N, C-alpha and C positions, 0 to 999 in steps of 0.2 A: 172718301176717295183717296186722301193722302195716306190712309192706313193701308189701303190695298196697294198702293204704289210702293210704299216702304216695305211691306211684306214681300213683294214680287222681287224687289231689288236685293233684299237680304237672301232670298232664296237662290236668285241667279248668281250672286257673289259667292255664297257658300258651295255652289256646285262647281264653279269655275276655279276656286282656289283649293290648293292642296296644302296639307300641313307639311312643312319641311322641318326636319330636325337637323340642326347644324350645331357643331361644337365650336365654341369660341375660346381660343387660347389667348390669355392676356398675360403678357410678361410684366408683371408689376415690379419685380426685383431683378431687373435686367442690369443694373448698375453694379459696379465693383464694390465688394464690401470694405469698408474702411477699417484699417487696423488701429490699435490703440495709440501707437506712436503718431500716426497720421492725424487721428482725433486731436491728440494733445497738441500737435504742431499748428493745426488749423485754428484751435481756440487761442493758442498763444499769439499767432499772427493777427487774430481778430482784435484782440485787447492791445497788441503792441502798435497798431496803426497810429500814426502821428496826428491825423486829423479827426480822431474819435471824439464824439461829444457825449454828453450825459445820457441823451436818449438812446444812442447806440450801445452804451454800456448797460443801461437798464434792459434793453432788448436781448442782449447776449446773456445777461444774469438770468432773466426770465426764462429764456430757452434752456439754459443748462439746469435751471432748478426743476423744469418740467421733466428732464431726462431721469431715468432711474440710475443715478450714479453720483458719487461724490467726486468732484474734480480733484486732480492731482495738485500737489502744492505749488508747482511752477505755474499752472494755469491760475491758481488763486492769487499768486504774487503778481502775475501780469495784469489781472484785474484790479488788484489794489493799486498798482502803478498807474493804471489808466484812471483810476478814481482820483489819484493824486494830481494827475496832469490836468484834470478838469476841476480840481479844487473842491471835491465833494467828499468830505470826511464821513458825513452821515451815511452816504451811499456804501461807503467801504465797511463801515460798522455794521449796517443792516445786512450786507452780503456775508460778512463773518457770522452773523447771528443766524442766518439761514443755513450756512454750512454747519454751524454747531448743532442746530436743531436736527438736520438731517443725519449727520454722523452719529449723534447720540442715540437716534432710533435704530442704528445698525449695531453699534457697540460702544461702550463708555470708553474704550481705549482708543478710538479713532481721532476724537477731537484733540486730546493731548499731543498725539503724534503730529497731527496737521499743525497745531499751534507751534510745536518744537521746530518743524520744517520751515515755517514762515516767519518765525520770529526775527531773523535778521531783516527781512523786509519791513516788518511792522516797526522795528526800531529805526531803520534808515528813513522811512516815510513819516514816522510820528503818528501812526494810526493806533487807536486804541482798540482793545479787544472788547467784547461785550461784557466780560467779567470785570475788567477795569472800570467800566462805566456802571456796573450794577444791574446790567440788563438780564443777568442770569437768575435774579430773583424778582418776584413781583414787587412793585412798589408800595401798594397799598394793601398787601396781604394782611389778614388778621391772624393772630396767634392761634393755634389749635387748642381746643379746650382740654385735650389730653396732655398737652405741654404746660399748662398753668399749674 
């Protein structure tokens, strides 16, 4: 009985409904495109906030690391100064290490240029580079048999 009722219902519904084709337009990118200068100013302002804490710095660093770009030296300096304000030297060094890894994947000339540009900030804040701490070489690496 239930089978007959179900089949009668589906037949009546299929006869009364019509297929309507509609086109839905979705404006996903209706916002204004951000220029490079606006991007730089936004991130500098993010890291220059006086009430920023370590979690916010990490969130900003993780967001920028996910982007397909290497930040400008003034953004890097602003982040390093934020790390100094919250007294987190290890976060600053790890951020530099991530930038070094990302820039060496692009070109071997990018990291020395970035280091040259942020050197006054590093000296003023007393932040060590990954090379100063020996993070550019593996700690327990074995010698290659070809070098012996």
